[in-house]
N, C-alpha and C positions, 0 to 999 in steps of 0.2 A: 504493500500500500504506500510505503514511503517513497517508492520510485516514481509513482505516477505524477505527483506535483513537480518533481525534478525534471522528468521527461517533458512535461508540459511547458516548463520554463525554457528548456532548451529549444523546443519546437518554436515557441514564441520568439525567442531571440534570433533563431535562424530565419524566421519569417520577416522580422523587422530588418535584419541584415540584408535580405534579398530585396526588400522594398527600397532600402537606402542605395543598394547597388544599381537598381533600375533607375532611380532618380538621378544618380551621378552620371550614369551612362547617357541618359536622355539630355542632361545639361551639356555634357561634353560634345555630343553629336550636334546639338543646336548651336553651340559656340563655334564649332568648325564650319557649319553650314552658313551661319551668319557672316563670319569673317571671309571664308573662301568664296561663298556665293556672291558677295558684294564686289569681289575683285575679279571673278572669272571673266566678265565682260569688259574689263579695262583695256583700252585700245593699245597701250604701249607696254614695253618690257618692264616687269616688276623687279626682277633680279637678273644679275649677269648669268648668261647661259641660255636664257629663254630664246633669244634671237638665234642662237646657234642651232637649237633644236627646231625652231621654226624654219630655218633655212634647210635643214635636213628633211623636214616634212615636205616642203615644196619640191625639193629635188627628187624625192622618192617617186614622184609622178611625172617627172619631166627629164629630158635629156640634159646632161649625160648620166643622170641617176646618182645614186649614193656612192657607187663604186665604179668610177670611170677607169678606163684602161691605164695601167701604170706606165708612166713615162710620157704621157701626152697631156697637153693642156685641156681644161683648166686644172691647176694644181689644187687638189682638195684632200683634206684629211678628216676622216670621221672617227670618233672615239667610241661610238656606241653601235650596237647591233640595230637592224632596221625595223624591228617590230613596232616599237612605239612611234617613230616618225611616220610609218605607214598608216597606223591607226589614227594618229593626229591629223594626217592629211584627209582621211575619210571623214572624221568628225568635224573638221574645219568647214566642210560644205554645209553644215547645219548651223554655223555660227556667223554672226554679223561682224565679228572682230577677228583679227588674225590669230590671236592666242586663245580664243574662247574654246575651241574644240579640244585642244590639248589640255587646257586647264580643267575642263569638265571631266576628262578621262582621269586626270590626276586626283581630283576631288573625290570622285566615285571610288577610285582605287584605294585611297586612304581609308575611306569608310569600310571597304571590303576587308582591308588588312585588320582593322579593329574587330570586325565581325568574325573573321577567321580565328583571331587570337582568343576570342571568348570561348568557343567550343573546345579549342585545344587545351586551354587551362581547365575547362569544366570537366574533361575526362579524368583529370587527376584530383582536382580540388573542389569541384562543385560549381554550380551556376553562379552563385554570388561572387566567388573568387574570379570566375571568368569575366563577369561584367565589370568588376573593379579593375581588372587588368586592361580590358578594352577601353574603359573610360580613362584610365591613367595614360594610356598610349596617346589618345586624342588630345590630352591636355599638355603633352610635352611640347616644348618650344619648337623642336625640329619639325613637328607636324603642323603646328599652328602657323609657322612662318613659311614652310616650303611644301606642305602637303597638297597644295592646290595649284602649284606653279607648273608651267609647261616644261617638265623635266621627266626623264625616264624612270627615276627612282620610285615614285609611288606605284606605278604599274608593275615594275619588277618585283617590288616587295609584296604586292597583293597576289601576284601569280605564285610567288614562292610560298606564301602563307597557305594558299589553297593546296599547293603541293604537299606541304607538311601535314595539313589536316587530313588529306586523302590518304597519305602514306600510313598514317596511324590507324586507319581503318583496316579490318581484317578481310574485307571484301576484295576479291581480285579485280573486279570492275573499278572500284574506287581507287585502287592502287595504280591501275593503268591510267586513270584520269589524273592522278597525282603526278605520274611520270610525264604526261603531256603538259601539265601546268609548269613543272620544273623546266621542261624544254623551252617553253615560250618565255619563262622568266630569264633563263640564261640568254635567250635570243633577244631579250630586251636590255639587260645589263649583265655583263659577264660575271661580275663578282657574286651574283646570287648563287653561283655554283657552290659557295660555302654552305648555304642552307641545304642544298641538295645533298652534299656529302654528309653533313651532320645528321640529316633526317634518316638517310640510309644506314649510317653507322649506328644510330640508335635502334633502328629496326633490326639490324644484325645482332646487336648485343641482346636484344629482347627475345628474338626468335631463332637466331642462328642462321 
């Protein structure tokens, strides 16, 4: 009989903790949407590097393309893989500003990264912990300042996080989907191969 009140208190505390996590997650998403959404349609470059990516996006659909023949003019050097510039070029057709399409992709990708982080943590520590982690991510200065810019990083991170989440699943179909997400993540930003290696190393240690 003495255990029932204690269990009831624990359940009540867990419920209030979940409500708090939902509240904080909602505030963090709203904060990013208000800040990022107000700047997505800004006509000019917000940070150094956006114009470089915009140039790549335009060249992805026009001659000589992103990768002209070596040794011939024009002399061009690209540091990123072509997936994000190609998507940004497609999305740009639906925007009235040069950077709008690419920034919209980045803003959505940042939200997807937080959305993926939540179930990844939930599998180990529960829903409340997952929501707290997702909310904390969206309140970090790196995401508040750069998570909506026309840069390759948000999309690469989102794809890699999808890859991590799918790889943790025991379904073969989900793991194949995770491998595809990792492929496109690396094809967006090469350094995301680190998350790919870490994810498969964890899977190997867990299952052999």
